[in-house]
N, C-alpha and C positions, 0 to 999 in steps of 0.2 A: 424581445423581438420588437422591431419597430411596427407601427401601424401598416406601413407598406409591406413589411415582411409577412405579416399575418394575411393580408390580401393576396400576396403572391402564393402563399402556401395553399389558400383555398382555390385560387384560380388554377393552379397546377393540377390539383385534383380534378377540377372540372374539365380541364383540357384533355385528361385521360379518359373521359367518358365517351359514349357513343354520340358523336357530334352530327350524326344524321338525324338524331331525335330532336323534335321541336322542344320538348320539355328540357332536355339537357342544354340546349343552346339558349333557351330563355334564362335558365339559371346562371349560365356563364355571363350573358349580357347584363343581367341584374348586378352581378358582382363587379364587372368591369365598368359599368355605368357609374356605380357608387364610388369607384376609385377616382373618377374625374373630379370628385369634390373632397378627396381624402387630404387631411392635414399632413404635410410632409416636413413640418418644422422640427420633428424629433430625429431626423436624419443627421448624422454628423457632417461637418464640412466636406470631408472626403467623399461621403456617400452622395451628397448633393451634387458636387462637382462631377462625379462619375455618372450620375443619372442625366445631367444636362449634356455632358460630352457624348454620351451614347446616342443622343439624338441630333448631333451636330456634324457638320462637315469639318469645321475647324474651330478650335478654341485657341485664341492668341492672347498672351504668349503661350499658354498651355493649361492643361487640367490642374496641375500642381499649383500654379499661380492663382487659378480660380478658387481652389480650395483654401489657399492662404488668405485671399482677400475676404472670403466668407468668414474665416476664423477671425481676422482682424476686425471686421465690422461687428461680429457677434461679441467680441470682447469689449467693444465700445457701446454695446447695448442697442445696436440697431442692425437692420439688414442692409443688403446691397441696394444701391440705386441703379435700377434697371430701366432701360429705355427701348421701346420699339417704335420706330417711326413709320407712319402711314401717310402717303400722299394720296388724297382723295381724287384719283384721276378717273374713276369709273363709278357708276351708279350701283353696280352689284359686283359681288366677288365670288370666287370659287374655292374649292377645297385646297387648291395649291397655295392660296393666300393665307389659309388657316394654320399652316404649319408653324410659323414663328409664334402665332397667337397661342397655340397649344403649349409651346415651351414657356411662353410668358406666364401662362396660367400656373405651370408647375413651379416657377420661381416665386410666384405670388403665394402659392400654398406652402412654400418652404419658409415663408416669413419675410421675404424681401419686399422692398418698396418699389412698385412697378409703375411706369408712366407710359401711357399711350400718347405719343406725340403726333398730333395732327399737323402735317406739313402744308398748311394753307398757303404759306408764302412760297415754299419750294415747289408746290404743285404748278405754280405758274411758269416755272422754269421747265419742269419735267425731267424726271430722272433719266439720264441717257444710257444707263446700264443696259447692255445687250442690244441697244438700238442700232439699226443700220441707216437710220435717217433722222432728220430733226423731228421732234414731237410738237404738234400744234399746241400753242399756249392755251391755258384755260382762263376763263373769266371768273370773277367772284361768284357770279350766279352759277356757273358750272360746278364750282367747288362746293358751294352750299347745297346744291342738289345732290351731288355725289355723297357728300358727308351724311346727309339726312338719314339714309337707310343703313349705313355702315354699322352703327352700334348694334342694331337689332340683329344683323346677320351674324356677327361674331359672338353675340351674347351666349350661345350655348357653350362656348369654349372658355369663358372667362367671367369672373365675378366682378362686375363693374362697380360694385359698392366698395371695392378695395383697390381701385385703379384711379391714378391721377390722370386727368386729361389736360394737356397743354397744347397750345398752338404756337408755331414758331414765328408768327407775325409779331408776338410779344417782343422779341429781342432783335429780329432781323429787320423789321420795318425802321426802327429808329437808328440802325447801324449807319454811321456816317461814312462819307467817301474817304476822308482822311484816315479813319480807323481801318478801313478796307485796304487802302494802299499800304499802310504800315504792316498789316498782317501779310499781304501778298508778297511784300518784299523779303519775307522769311520763308516762303514756300517755293521750292525749285519748280520750274515749269516741267522739268523732266519727270518729277513725281506725278504731275497731272496727266502727262502724256504717255505714261507707261501703260495705260489702259489699252487692251487689245481692241476693244470696239472702237476707240478713237483712232488708233493707228490704221485699222481696217477701212474706216470711212475716209480718212485722209488719203490713204493709198488708192482708194477707188475714185477719188475726186469728188466725194460727197461733201456737203457742207457740215461745218462744225462751229456753232456759235459760241461766243464768249460766255453767255449765260450757262450753256451746258458745261463748258470748261470749269466754271466757278460752282457748279452744283455740289461737288464734294466739299468745297469750302463751306458753303451754306450748311450742309449736313453736319460737318464737324463743329460748327459754331453752336449747333443744337446741343451737342455733348458738353461743350464748354459751359453753356448757360445752365444746364441741369446738373452739372458736375457728376456725370455718370461713372458708375463702377463697371457696368456691363451694358453693351449695346448688342441687340439682336438684329439679324437681317438675313436675307437669302444669300446663297453662295456668290451670286453675281454682284452683291453689294460689298464685297470684301475691301476693295480699294477705297470706297466711300467711307467704310467704317474705320479703316486704318488712318484716314485723314483726321478723323476725330481724335485719335491717339496723338497724332502729330500736333494739332492745334492745342490740345490740353497740355502737352509738354511745353509749348511755347508760352502758355499762360501760367506756367508754374504749378499746374494741377497734377495729381496722380493720374496717369493715363488709364483710360478705360480698357477693360478686357473686351475682346470681340468674339462673339459666338455666331457662326454662320450656319444656316439651316440648308438642307438639300432642296434643289429645285425638282419638283415632282413631275415625273413623265405622265403624259396624258393617257386617257383611257383607251386610245386607239392602238397603243403599242408600237407606234412607228419610231419611238425615240424622241419625239418632239416633246418640249415642255408643255404641261397643261396650260391651255390658253383658249380664251373665248373666240379668238379670231380663227383658231384651227378646229373649233367645234369638238374638242377632245376633253372637255372639262365637266365637272360636276358642280353645279351652282348650289350655293348655300340656301337659295330660295326655292329650289326644286322640290317637287312633291316627293314623298317618301317612296312611292313606287318607282319614280323615275330614278332617284338616287340609288335605290337597291338594284334596278335593272342595269344602270350604267356600271356599277361596280361589278356585277356579274359578267359584264361583256369583256373585262380586261383579260389579257394573257395571264396564264398561271405565273409567269416569272415576276409579275408586278406585285403579287401578294406580299412578298417580304418588305419591299419598300413602303407599301401602302399600310401594312400592319404597323410598321415602325412610325410612320408619319402621323396616323390618325387615331391610333388606339393608345391606351395607357399601359399596354403590355411592356414588360421588361424584355431585354434581349433574350434572356433565358426562356422566357415564355414563348417568344416567337420561334426560337430555335426548337423548342419542344413540339410545337405544332407542325412546323415544317418537317421535322424528323419523322413524325407520324405519316405525313404524305410520302416521304421518301421510302419508308418501310412498308407502305401500302396498307397500314392499319387505319388510314384516314383518307377518304377520297378527296382530291383536289377541289371538286365541285362543293363538297360539304364545308371545307375550310373557307372557300370563297363566299359561301352563304353566311358564314360566321362574320367574315370581314364586312360584307355588305350590311349585315345587321348591326355591327359595331358603329358604322358611320350613321345609319339611320337612327339608332338609339342615341347618338351624341347630338344629332340635330333635332330630334324629336323626343322619343322616349322608347322604353323597351316594348311597351304594348304596340306602338306604331310599327316598330321593327318586326315584331312577330306577325302583324298583319301583312306587311309588305312581303315577308318571307312566304307567307301562306299564298298570297296573290301570285307571286313569281312561280311558285311550284304549280299552282293551278293552271297557269297559262302556258308555261314552257315544259312541264313534265308530263303532259298528256300523251297517250299513245297516238292520238290523231289530232292534227291541227284543225281538222274540220270541227272538232268539238269545242274549239276556243271561241268564246263569244266576242262580238264587236270587232272582228278582224277588219282592217281595211281591205277593200276589194278593188282589183284593177281589171277592167274589161279590156282584154287584148284587142278586141275589135275596135275599140275607141283609142286606145293608147299604144297599139302595137308598133306604130311607126316611130314612136319616141324612143330615145336611147334608154337603156336600163338605168343609167345614172339619173336621167331626167325624170323617169318615173319615180325612182326612189326619192328624189328631192321633193316632188310634188305630193306623193302619196304618204311617204313615211317621214317627210319633214326633216331630211338631212339638212344640217346647217354647218357653215354658212352658204355652201354651194354643193354642186355635184362632186367637187373634189373630195368631200367626205366619203362619198360612195366609192370613189376610186381607191381611197386609202383602205377602205374595208376590203375591197377586192384584192388589193396587193397583199393583204394579210390572210388570204384564203378564207375570208369571212362572208363572201357573196355566194349564195347557193340557191339552186332550185331543188325543192324538196318534192319528190314524187310519192304519192300514197297509193297503195294498192288495196288497202283494207286489211291486209295481213301484216303491214309494217311500212316503213319509210325508207326511201333511198335518197340520200343527199348527194347532189352533183355539184361539186365546186366549180364555180365559173372563173375563168381567167381574168386578169385585170383588164385585158383588151375588150372583154365582153361588156364592160360598163359603158363603153362609147358606141356600142352597136345597137340597132333597133331591137326592142324587146321581142317582137314576134319572130324575128329571125333566130334569136338565141334559143327561145322556147322550142321552136320547131326542130332545130338541130338536136336538142337534147332529147326530145320525145322520139324523134326518128331513130336515134341511136339506142334509146332504152327499149323500144319495141312495143308491140300492141299489149295493152292492158297494164303497163307499167305505172300509169297514173290514173287508174280507174277511180281512185278515191279522192283525187284532186291534185292540183299543182300549186305550190306556194313559193313565193319569192322571199328569201330570208337574207338579211344583211345585218351581221352582228346579232343583236337581240331583237331587231325589228323584223316584223313579219306581215306579209299581205297575201291574200288569196288571189289567184289568177283565174279569171273566167273568160268565156267566149273562145275557148281553144277549139 
């Protein structure tokens, strides 16, 4: 049995335990945390290809060709040449960005040669993938600042001692105009314009610059320079990655295989991609408590894609855990706590994950919110005239704006919790309530609930965030 097979056998036994138990979960996290560093070089080419394919959206030309390329390179006494390109367009990153990095780590541990390509040249153009407008150009100072913290942020997911770092200014800066014209004469314009985002922008009358049009060419030249066997990227990068195959063919090289990763939905469950601009992300620099709490706030349906994206579990292990939820031998909340622990353990360690779990339980599993320490307090006499969304933005720090509060309300996550001393009654507020004055909304709920319904206090709850209302 392979080393991975041994780990899967142990993990399967742990997944069958009582996962409401802190001790059982800590044992599970200890095993799965160790798997992040497990040597996978003893897997056969077919097993390696299957493991990578299981975490991808597409493998082009296919899983069989990937296994054949692994076998071919192994026979030559070396591993695949694998590339993941990063354009340093932001100072910090989130878990959505970590998905291809985790796959890069698996390829590294399979014994392949991995390169993290820093697109310091292409960052000045800006990847147009998925964009509805032109992206502002970055300066050298912007790029240097953004790049400075990137390595530390993804360090939990990859061994930098075994990663080659390259910057595409090495070969793109000296690339001459005659060389570029010769290359472009062999690339059909139709291939560049088949992108849906380009067509949508042109149809809407929006701008499309020549630099954006040439971005896939620049990215493809990176693959030529590195003579890649495999390039990783998000699903929205597919056409860019395929351009690498085209240019390698034109240069007489063996075309790279393309492996695309899923674009992860944000924590708010609206269907939108995880994004800092939407406030539905988990930052890699966030505190352990914040990471744990944000994962706990996700809809149950996101547990499967999140488990596949950020844990080292196999498909069989994910299926086993979800089947226990389906047959009710495992509560969804307990599995979600395991998932949150997995993410915190990856970013920090198992001990920190256990502490975050304990802190979450202490804060959100009490019989009375009045027992929770350090809750934000909203004086309705002072803030009653403000909208519910406005109060949430100021007091509970919704970001980037009150729109985040409205999204929570749309998902039935905005509530007033009334405490009687004998228990709680949660009243779900409609989306329209987010735009109404707080005092009016509270008054209507209390009038309908009747005398004594809130003798123990009234609390405003949005997702996992909570505030106590006073001055009623």
